[in-house]
C-alpha positions in Angstrom: 34.5 21.7 47.4 36.3 21.2 50.6 36.8 17.5 50.1 37.9 17.6 46.4 41.5 17.8 45.3 42.1 19.3 41.9 44.3 17.4 39.5 46.5 20.5 39.3 47.6 20.1 43.0 48.3 16.3 42.7 51.4 15.0 41.2 51.0 12.0 39.1 54.1 9.8 38.6 53.4 7.3 35.9 55.5 5.4 33.4 58.8 3.5 33.8 62.1 4.5 35.2 65.2 4.4 33.0 66.5 1.4 35.0 63.3 -0.6 34.4 63.4 0.2 30.7 67.1 -0.9 30.5 66.3 -4.2 32.3 63.5 -4.9 29.8 65.7 -4.1 26.8 68.5 -6.4 28.1 66.0 -9.3 28.6 64.6 -8.8 25.1 68.1 -8.8 23.6 69.0 -12.0 25.4 65.8 -13.6 24.3 66.4 -12.6 20.7 70.0 -13.9 20.9 68.8 -17.3 22.0 65.7 -17.7 19.8 66.7 -15.9 16.6 69.3 -18.4 15.4 66.9 -21.3 15.9 64.2 -19.5 13.9 66.6 -18.8 11.0 67.6 -22.5 10.9 63.9 -23.4 10.4 63.6 -21.0 7.5 66.1 -23.0 5.5 64.5 -26.4 6.2 61.1 -24.9 5.4 62.3 -23.9 2.0 63.5 -27.4 1.3 60.1 -28.7 2.2 58.4 -26.2 0.0 60.6 -27.2 -2.9 59.7 -30.9 -2.3 56.0 -30.0 -2.2 56.2 -28.0 -5.4 58.1 -30.8 -7.2 55.3 -33.2 -6.1 52.7 -30.9 -7.6 54.6 -30.5 -10.8 55.2 -34.3 -11.0 51.5 -34.9 -10.7 50.8 -32.3 -13.5 53.5 -34.0 -15.7 51.9 -37.4 -15.1 48.5 -36.1 -16.2 50.2 -34.6 -19.3 51.7 -38.0 -20.1 48.3 -39.7 -19.7 46.8 -37.3 -22.2 49.7 -37.0 -24.7 51.4 -40.4 -24.3 54.8 -39.0 -23.3 56.3 -36.4 -21.0 57.2 -33.0 -22.4 60.5 -32.8 -24.2 63.4 -30.9 -22.6 62.9 -28.3 -25.3 59.2 -27.6 -24.3 60.0 -28.1 -20.6 57.5 -27.2 -17.9 55.9 -24.5 -20.1 54.1 -27.4 -21.8 52.0 -27.7 -18.6 50.4 -24.2 -19.2 50.6 -23.8 -23.0 50.1 -26.4 -25.8 53.4 -27.1 -27.5 53.4 -27.1 -31.3 52.7 -30.5 -32.9 51.4 -32.2 -29.7 48.1 -34.0 -30.1 45.6 -34.8 -27.3 46.9 -32.0 -25.1 44.1 -31.2 -22.7 45.6 -28.6 -20.5 46.5 -26.3 -18.9 47.7 -28.8 -16.3 48.5 -26.1 -13.7 46.0 -23.5 -12.6 48.8 -20.9 -12.2 52.1 -20.2 -13.9 54.9 -22.6 -13.2 56.4 -21.5 -9.8 60.0 -20.6 -9.2 61.7 -22.6 -6.5 61.9 -21.1 -3.0 65.2 -19.5 -3.9 63.6 -17.6 -6.8 65.2 -19.8 -9.6 63.5 -21.8 -12.3 63.2 -25.5 -11.6 65.4 -27.7 -13.9 63.6 -30.1 -16.2 65.1 -32.7 -18.5 63.4 -35.5 -20.4 64.6 -38.2 -20.1 66.2 -38.1 -16.7 69.2 -40.0 -15.3 67.0 -42.4 -13.3 63.6 -42.2 -15.0 61.5 -40.7 -17.7 62.2 -37.1 -16.6 64.3 -35.2 -14.1 62.8 -32.3 -12.2 65.0 -30.6 -9.5 66.3 -27.5 -7.8 69.9 -27.1 -6.8 69.0 -25.3 -3.6 70.3 -22.1 -2.2 73.8 -22.4 -3.7 72.5 -23.2 -7.2 75.3 -25.8 -7.6 75.1 -29.6 -7.8 75.4 -31.3 -4.4 75.4 -29.7 -1.0 73.9 -30.1 2.4 71.1 -28.5 4.4 69.6 -25.6 2.3 72.3 -26.1 -0.4 71.2 -29.7 -1.1 69.6 -30.7 -4.4 65.9 -31.5 -4.2 63.9 -33.3 -6.7 63.4 -36.3 -9.1 66.5 -37.2 -10.9 
């Protein structure tokens, strides 16, 4: 027992000092200030890319519908015709989507018109601002 020191007699100093914690907090705040804005810019461009991908998927489903039925769904039936057979349509062999028609990345329904301005249909999203035109995340995405 002569060589042993009990834990009660020893003082243990562990942990961080207040200065060390403040230095770490300042460094983390500086890092967040530099990196944060760049990450939020990427969120907007990612949503535009998601909208483009969803429109490509919906366009493919619309093309399959046209191959079966002989024409694209009317504006009246819209994209719902990809999931549920419209009244009076022959040769419908759907559903053409495995899940419900998705909302755009800004949680708004995609706009569909048949015929479109430049082709047999128009399928688009107005972007974040839900208005025609715009840039970056507000720009219109789709087939017009």
